[in-house]
N, CA, C and O atoms as a GROMACS GRO file, in nm:
protein
  356
    1MET      N    1   2.614  -7.921  -6.182
    1MET     CA    2   2.599  -7.850  -6.308
    1MET      C    3   2.453  -7.813  -6.326
    1MET      O    4   2.365  -7.889  -6.287
    2ALA      N    5   2.427  -7.699  -6.383
    2ALA     CA    6   2.292  -7.651  -6.401
    2ALA      C    7   2.219  -7.733  -6.508
    2ALA      O    8   2.278  -7.773  -6.608
    3LEU      N    9   2.092  -7.756  -6.484
    3LEU     CA   10   2.013  -7.828  -6.582
    3LEU      C   11   2.000  -7.745  -6.709
    3LEU      O   12   1.962  -7.628  -6.704
    4GLY      N   13   2.030  -7.804  -6.822
    4GLY     CA   14   2.018  -7.738  -6.950
    4GLY      C   15   2.136  -7.650  -6.990
    4GLY      O   16   2.137  -7.595  -7.100
    5ALA      N   17   2.232  -7.637  -6.905
    5ALA     CA   18   2.348  -7.553  -6.938
    5ALA      C   19   2.450  -7.633  -7.018
    5ALA      O   20   2.470  -7.752  -6.993
    6LYS      N   21   2.512  -7.566  -7.112
    6LYS     CA   22   2.620  -7.630  -7.187
    6LYS      C   23   2.744  -7.634  -7.100
    6LYS      O   24   2.767  -7.542  -7.021
    7PRO      N   25   2.825  -7.739  -7.112
    7PRO     CA   26   2.948  -7.746  -7.031
    7PRO      C   27   3.039  -7.625  -7.048
    7PRO      O   28   3.099  -7.579  -6.950
    8SER      N   29   3.049  -7.572  -7.168
    8SER     CA   30   3.136  -7.455  -7.189
    8SER      C   31   3.082  -7.332  -7.116
    8SER      O   32   3.159  -7.248  -7.071
    9ASP      N   33   2.948  -7.321  -7.105
    9ASP     CA   34   2.889  -7.209  -7.032
    9ASP      C   35   2.920  -7.218  -6.883
    9ASP      O   36   2.950  -7.118  -6.819
   10VAL      N   37   2.913  -7.339  -6.829
   10VAL     CA   38   2.941  -7.358  -6.686
   10VAL      C   39   3.087  -7.328  -6.657
   10VAL      O   40   3.118  -7.257  -6.561
   11VAL      N   41   3.177  -7.380  -6.738
   11VAL     CA   42   3.320  -7.356  -6.718
   11VAL      C   43   3.349  -7.206  -6.730
   11VAL      O   44   3.422  -7.151  -6.649
   12GLY      N   45   3.293  -7.143  -6.831
   12GLY     CA   46   3.315  -6.999  -6.850
   12GLY      C   47   3.266  -6.917  -6.733
   12GLY      O   48   3.332  -6.822  -6.691
   13LEU      N   49   3.150  -6.951  -6.679
   13LEU     CA   50   3.093  -6.878  -6.567
   13LEU      C   51   3.180  -6.892  -6.443
   13LEU      O   52   3.209  -6.792  -6.375
   14VAL      N   53   3.222  -7.013  -6.412
   14VAL     CA   54   3.303  -7.036  -6.294
   14VAL      C   55   3.439  -6.968  -6.307
   14VAL      O   56   3.486  -6.904  -6.213
   15VAL      N   57   3.501  -6.981  -6.422
   15VAL     CA   58   3.633  -6.920  -6.442
   15VAL      C   59   3.623  -6.768  -6.440
   15VAL      O   60   3.709  -6.702  -6.381
   16ARG      N   61   3.521  -6.712  -6.501
   16ARG     CA   62   3.504  -6.567  -6.502
   16ARG      C   63   3.487  -6.512  -6.360
   16ARG      O   64   3.549  -6.412  -6.324
   17GLN      N   65   3.402  -6.577  -6.282
   17GLN     CA   66   3.380  -6.531  -6.145
   17GLN      C   67   3.506  -6.544  -6.060
   17GLN      O   68   3.538  -6.455  -5.982
   18GLY      N   69   3.576  -6.653  -6.076
   18GLY     CA   70   3.698  -6.674  -6.000
   18GLY      C   71   3.807  -6.576  -6.038
   18GLY      O   72   3.876  -6.523  -5.950
   19LEU      N   73   3.824  -6.552  -6.167
   19LEU     CA   74   3.928  -6.458  -6.211
   19LEU      C   75   3.895  -6.314  -6.174
   19LEU      O   76   3.985  -6.234  -6.150
   20ARG      N   77   3.768  -6.282  -6.168
   20ARG     CA   78   3.730  -6.148  -6.125
   20ARG      C   79   3.777  -6.124  -5.981
   20ARG      O   80   3.832  -6.018  -5.950
   21LEU      N   81   3.756  -6.223  -5.895
   21LEU     CA   82   3.803  -6.211  -5.757
   21LEU      C   83   3.955  -6.209  -5.749
   21LEU      O   84   4.013  -6.133  -5.672
   22ALA      N   85   4.019  -6.293  -5.829
   22ALA     CA   86   4.165  -6.299  -5.827
   22ALA      C   87   4.226  -6.167  -5.875
   22ALA      O   88   4.323  -6.120  -5.815
   23LEU      N   89   4.172  -6.109  -5.979
   23LEU     CA   90   4.224  -5.982  -6.028
   23LEU      C   91   4.202  -5.869  -5.928
   23LEU      O   92   4.287  -5.781  -5.912
   24ALA      N   93   4.089  -5.871  -5.860
   24ALA     CA   94   4.066  -5.771  -5.755
   24ALA      C   95   4.168  -5.788  -5.643
   24ALA      O   96   4.219  -5.690  -5.590
   25GLY      N   97   4.198  -5.911  -5.608
   25GLY     CA   98   4.299  -5.937  -5.506
   25GLY      C   99   4.438  -5.894  -5.549
   25GLY      O  100   4.514  -5.842  -5.468
   26VAL      N  101   4.472  -5.917  -5.674
   26VAL     CA  102   4.603  -5.876  -5.726
   26VAL      C  103   4.615  -5.723  -5.723
   26VAL      O  104   4.718  -5.669  -5.684
   27VAL      N  105   4.511  -5.654  -5.764
   27VAL     CA  106   4.514  -5.507  -5.764
   27VAL      C  107   4.528  -5.455  -5.621
   27VAL      O  108   4.611  -5.367  -5.595
   28LEU      N  109   4.449  -5.508  -5.529
   28LEU     CA  110   4.460  -5.465  -5.390
   28LEU      C  111   4.597  -5.500  -5.331
   28LEU      O  112   4.652  -5.423  -5.252
   29GLY      N  113   4.650  -5.613  -5.369
   29GLY     CA  114   4.783  -5.653  -5.322
   29GLY      C  115   4.892  -5.562  -5.373
   29GLY      O  116   4.984  -5.527  -5.298
   30ILE      N  117   4.885  -5.525  -5.498
   30ILE     CA  118   4.986  -5.434  -5.554
   30ILE      C  119   4.979  -5.297  -5.488
   30ILE      O  120   5.082  -5.239  -5.453
   31VAL      N  121   4.858  -5.246  -5.470
   31VAL     CA  122   4.841  -5.116  -5.405
   31VAL      C  123   4.894  -5.121  -5.262
   31VAL      O  124   4.963  -5.030  -5.217
   32SER      N  125   4.862  -5.229  -5.191
   32SER     CA  126   4.910  -5.244  -5.052
   32SER      C  127   5.062  -5.256  -5.048
   32SER      O  128   5.127  -5.196  -4.963
   33ALA      N  129   5.118  -5.334  -5.139
   33ALA     CA  130   5.262  -5.353  -5.141
   33ALA      C  131   5.336  -5.224  -5.173
   33ALA      O  132   5.441  -5.196  -5.116
   34LEU      N  133   5.281  -5.146  -5.264
   34LEU     CA  134   5.344  -5.018  -5.295
   34LEU      C  135   5.334  -4.922  -5.177
   34LEU      O  136   5.427  -4.846  -5.150
   35ALA      N  137   5.221  -4.926  -5.106
   35ALA     CA  138   5.203  -4.837  -4.992
   35ALA      C  139   5.295  -4.876  -4.876
   35ALA      O  140   5.348  -4.788  -4.806
   36LEU      N  141   5.313  -5.006  -4.855
   36LEU     CA  142   5.397  -5.052  -4.744
   36LEU      C  143   5.542  -5.074  -4.784
   36LEU      O  144   5.623  -5.116  -4.701
   37GLY      N  145   5.574  -5.047  -4.907
   37GLY     CA  146   5.709  -5.072  -4.956
   37GLY      C  147   5.817  -4.996  -4.882
   37GLY      O  148   5.925  -5.048  -4.858
   38ARG      N  149   5.788  -4.874  -4.847
   38ARG     CA  150   5.887  -4.793  -4.776
   38ARG      C  151   5.914  -4.849  -4.636
   38ARG      O  152   6.027  -4.844  -4.588
   39VAL      N  153   5.813  -4.902  -4.574
   39VAL     CA  154   5.831  -4.960  -4.440
   39VAL      C  155   5.919  -5.084  -4.448
   39VAL      O  156   6.002  -5.107  -4.362
   40LEU      N  157   5.899  -5.164  -4.552
   40LEU     CA  158   5.972  -5.290  -4.566
   40LEU      C  159   6.105  -5.276  -4.639
   40LEU      O  160   6.176  -5.375  -4.657
   41GLN      N  161   6.141  -5.157  -4.680
   41GLN     CA  162   6.262  -5.136  -4.759
   41GLN      C  163   6.386  -5.191  -4.690
   41GLN      O  164   6.474  -5.246  -4.756
   42SER      N  165   6.395  -5.177  -4.559
   42SER     CA  166   6.514  -5.224  -4.488
   42SER      C  167   6.522  -5.376  -4.482
   42SER      O  168   6.630  -5.430  -4.458
   43LEU      N  169   6.412  -5.446  -4.503
   43LEU     CA  170   6.411  -5.592  -4.497
   43LEU      C  171   6.440  -5.658  -4.631
   43LEU      O  172   6.468  -5.778  -4.636
   44LEU      N  173   6.434  -5.582  -4.739
   44LEU     CA  174   6.454  -5.638  -4.873
   44LEU      C  175   6.601  -5.637  -4.910
   44LEU      O  176   6.672  -5.540  -4.883
   45TYR      N  177   6.645  -5.745  -4.970
   45TYR     CA  178   6.785  -5.755  -5.011
   45TYR      C  179   6.792  -5.784  -5.160
   45TYR      O  180   6.739  -5.885  -5.206
   46GLY      N  181   6.853  -5.699  -5.236
   46GLY     CA  182   6.875  -5.723  -5.378
   46GLY      C  183   6.769  -5.668  -5.470
   46GLY      O  184   6.788  -5.667  -5.592
   47ILE      N  185   6.656  -5.622  -5.415
   47ILE     CA  186   6.552  -5.562  -5.499
   47ILE      C  187   6.501  -5.436  -5.431
   47ILE      O  188   6.517  -5.419  -5.310
   48SER      N  189   6.441  -5.350  -5.507
   48SER     CA  190   6.382  -5.230  -5.449
   48SER      C  191   6.239  -5.261  -5.407
   48SER      O  192   6.182  -5.363  -5.446
   49ALA      N  193   6.182  -5.173  -5.327
   49ALA     CA  194   6.046  -5.195  -5.278
   49ALA      C  195   5.943  -5.184  -5.390
   49ALA      O  196   5.832  -5.236  -5.376
   50GLY      N  197   5.976  -5.118  -5.498
   50GLY     CA  198   5.882  -5.102  -5.609
   50GLY      C  199   5.930  -5.169  -5.736
   50GLY      O  200   5.907  -5.119  -5.845
   51ASP      N  201   5.998  -5.282  -5.723
   51ASP     CA  202   6.055  -5.353  -5.838
   51ASP      C  203   5.943  -5.402  -5.931
   51ASP      O  204   5.866  -5.489  -5.892
   52PRO      N  205   5.933  -5.347  -6.052
   52PRO     CA  206   5.823  -5.384  -6.141
   52PRO      C  207   5.828  -5.530  -6.185
   52PRO      O  208   5.724  -5.593  -6.202
   53LEU      N  209   5.948  -5.585  -6.204
   53LEU     CA  210   5.958  -5.725  -6.246
   53LEU      C  211   5.900  -5.818  -6.139
   53LEU      O  212   5.832  -5.916  -6.172
   54THR      N  213   5.926  -5.789  -6.015
   54THR     CA  214   5.872  -5.870  -5.906
   54THR      C  215   5.720  -5.860  -5.902
   54THR      O  216   5.651  -5.961  -5.890
   55PHE      N  217   5.667  -5.738  -5.912
   55PHE     CA  218   5.522  -5.720  -5.908
   55PHE      C  219   5.454  -5.791  -6.024
   55PHE      O  220   5.351  -5.855  -6.006
   56VAL      N  221   5.509  -5.779  -6.143
   56VAL     CA  222   5.448  -5.841  -6.261
   56VAL      C  223   5.455  -5.993  -6.252
   56VAL      O  224   5.357  -6.062  -6.279
   57SER      N  225   5.572  -6.045  -6.215
   57SER     CA  226   5.586  -6.191  -6.211
   57SER      C  227   5.498  -6.253  -6.104
   57SER      O  228   5.436  -6.357  -6.128
   58VAL      N  229   5.491  -6.193  -5.986
   58VAL     CA  230   5.406  -6.246  -5.880
   58VAL      C  231   5.259  -6.235  -5.919
   58VAL      O  232   5.180  -6.325  -5.891
   59SER      N  233   5.221  -6.126  -5.984
   59SER     CA  234   5.083  -6.109  -6.028
   59SER      C  235   5.044  -6.213  -6.132
   59SER      O  236   4.935  -6.269  -6.128
   60ILE      N  237   5.134  -6.238  -6.226
   60ILE     CA  238   5.106  -6.339  -6.329
   60ILE      C  239   5.093  -6.477  -6.267
   60ILE      O  240   5.002  -6.553  -6.302
   61ILE      N  241   5.182  -6.510  -6.176
   61ILE     CA  242   5.175  -6.641  -6.109
   61ILE      C  243   5.044  -6.654  -6.031
   61ILE      O  244   4.980  -6.759  -6.035
   62ALA      N  245   5.004  -6.549  -5.961
   62ALA     CA  246   4.880  -6.554  -5.884
   62ALA      C  247   4.758  -6.572  -5.974
   62ALA      O  248   4.667  -6.650  -5.942
   63VAL      N  249   4.755  -6.502  -6.087
   63VAL     CA  250   4.641  -6.513  -6.179
   63VAL      C  251   4.637  -6.652  -6.244
   63VAL      O  252   4.530  -6.710  -6.260
   64VAL      N  253   4.752  -6.705  -6.281
   64VAL     CA  254   4.756  -6.839  -6.342
   64VAL      C  255   4.711  -6.944  -6.242
   64VAL      O  256   4.636  -7.036  -6.277
   65MET      N  257   4.756  -6.932  -6.116
   65MET     CA  258   4.714  -7.028  -6.014
   65MET      C  259   4.563  -7.017  -5.987
   65MET      O  260   4.496  -7.118  -5.967
   66ALA      N  261   4.511  -6.895  -5.987
   66ALA     CA  262   4.367  -6.876  -5.968
   66ALA      C  263   4.290  -6.935  -6.085
   66ALA      O  264   4.184  -6.996  -6.065
   67TRP      N  265   4.342  -6.918  -6.207
   67TRP     CA  266   4.275  -6.976  -6.324
   67TRP      C  267   4.271  -7.128  -6.313
   67TRP      O  268   4.168  -7.190  -6.339
   68LEU      N  269   4.384  -7.187  -6.275
   68LEU     CA  270   4.388  -7.333  -6.259
   68LEU      C  271   4.293  -7.379  -6.148
   68LEU      O  272   4.224  -7.480  -6.162
   69ALA      N  273   4.289  -7.303  -6.039
   69ALA     CA  274   4.202  -7.339  -5.927
   69ALA      C  275   4.055  -7.329  -5.965
   69ALA      O  276   3.972  -7.396  -5.904
   70CYS      N  277   4.022  -7.249  -6.063
   70CYS     CA  278   3.883  -7.237  -6.109
   70CYS      C  279   3.853  -7.335  -6.223
   70CYS      O  280   3.748  -7.399  -6.226
   71TYR      N  281   3.947  -7.344  -6.315
   71TYR     CA  282   3.923  -7.422  -6.437
   71TYR      C  283   3.916  -7.573  -6.411
   71TYR      O  284   3.825  -7.640  -6.461
   72LEU      N  285   4.008  -7.625  -6.335
   72LEU     CA  286   4.013  -7.770  -6.316
   72LEU      C  287   3.888  -7.826  -6.249
   72LEU      O  288   3.833  -7.924  -6.300
   73PRO      N  289   3.839  -7.770  -6.139
   73PRO     CA  290   3.714  -7.822  -6.083
   73PRO      C  291   3.593  -7.798  -6.173
   73PRO      O  292   3.503  -7.882  -6.180
   74ALA      N  293   3.590  -7.684  -6.243
   74ALA     CA  294   3.478  -7.656  -6.332
   74ALA      C  295   3.476  -7.755  -6.448
   74ALA      O  296   3.370  -7.802  -6.489
   75ARG      N  297   3.592  -7.787  -6.499
   75ARG     CA  298   3.602  -7.884  -6.608
   75ARG      C  299   3.560  -8.023  -6.561
   75ARG      O  300   3.497  -8.099  -6.635
   76ARG      N  301   3.597  -8.055  -6.437
   76ARG     CA  302   3.563  -8.186  -6.383
   76ARG      C  303   3.412  -8.201  -6.361
   76ARG      O  304   3.356  -8.309  -6.381
   77VAL      N  305   3.348  -8.094  -6.319
   77VAL     CA  306   3.205  -8.102  -6.291
   77VAL      C  307   3.122  -8.113  -6.419
   77VAL      O  308   3.007  -8.156  -6.413
   78THR      N  309   3.177  -8.076  -6.533
   78THR     CA  310   3.101  -8.087  -6.658
   78THR      C  311   3.077  -8.232  -6.697
   78THR      O  312   2.990  -8.260  -6.780
   79GLY      N  313   3.152  -8.324  -6.639
   79GLY     CA  314   3.131  -8.466  -6.669
   79GLY      C  315   3.022  -8.530  -6.585
   79GLY      O  316   2.988  -8.647  -6.606
   80VAL      N  317   2.967  -8.457  -6.490
   80VAL     CA  318   2.863  -8.510  -6.402
   80VAL      C  319   2.727  -8.489  -6.466
   80VAL      O  320   2.695  -8.379  -6.513
   81ASP      N  321   2.647  -8.594  -6.468
   81ASP     CA  322   2.510  -8.582  -6.520
   81ASP      C  323   2.423  -8.519  -6.411
   81ASP      O  324   2.417  -8.573  -6.301
   82PRO      N  325   2.356  -8.408  -6.439
   82PRO     CA  326   2.279  -8.340  -6.335
   82PRO      C  327   2.167  -8.426  -6.276
   82PRO      O  328   2.139  -8.417  -6.157
   83MET      N  329   2.104  -8.508  -6.357
   83MET     CA  330   1.993  -8.590  -6.307
   83MET      C  331   2.045  -8.697  -6.210
   83MET      O  332   1.980  -8.724  -6.109
   84ILE      N  333   2.157  -8.756  -6.238
   84ILE     CA  334   2.215  -8.855  -6.147
   84ILE      C  335   2.255  -8.789  -6.016
   84ILE      O  336   2.236  -8.846  -5.909
   85SER      N  337   2.310  -8.670  -6.024
   85SER     CA  338   2.349  -8.596  -5.905
   85SER      C  339   2.228  -8.560  -5.820
   85SER      O  340   2.233  -8.570  -5.698
   86LEU      N  341   2.118  -8.519  -5.884
   86LEU     CA  342   1.996  -8.484  -5.810
   86LEU      C  343   1.932  -8.606  -5.746
   86LEU      O  344   1.879  -8.598  -5.635
   87ARG      N  345   1.936  -8.719  -5.813
   87ARG     CA  346   1.876  -8.841  -5.758
   87ARG      C  347   1.952  -8.894  -5.637
   87ARG      O  348   1.894  -8.956  -5.548
   88SER      N  349   2.084  -8.869  -5.633
   88SER     CA  350   2.163  -8.922  -5.524
   88SER      C  351   2.145  -8.842  -5.396
   88SER      O  352   2.183  -8.889  -5.289
   89GLU      N  353   2.090  -8.722  -5.404
   89GLU     CA  354   2.074  -8.640  -5.284
   89GLU      C  355   1.939  -8.650  -5.229
   89GLU      O  356   1.909  -8.588  -5.127
   0.00000   0.00000   0.00000
């Protein structure tokens, strides 16, 4: 944790940076899936290649998992005293 930073600032910074990457990945994934959808159409059973419910639900799950992957470690690190961490290294 940064010296002098408030725990909420550290958590916000880590989560913001992580979600920015996750959202970029979701956008690129949707664009790629739509572009390759016609190629994969014969392999899909029960849904169309451009099924909006599938795209939305997978995108939401990916963003929630990315948020958890950023938030939980960031929250855990706020309990570490920076001076103790610096002395141990």
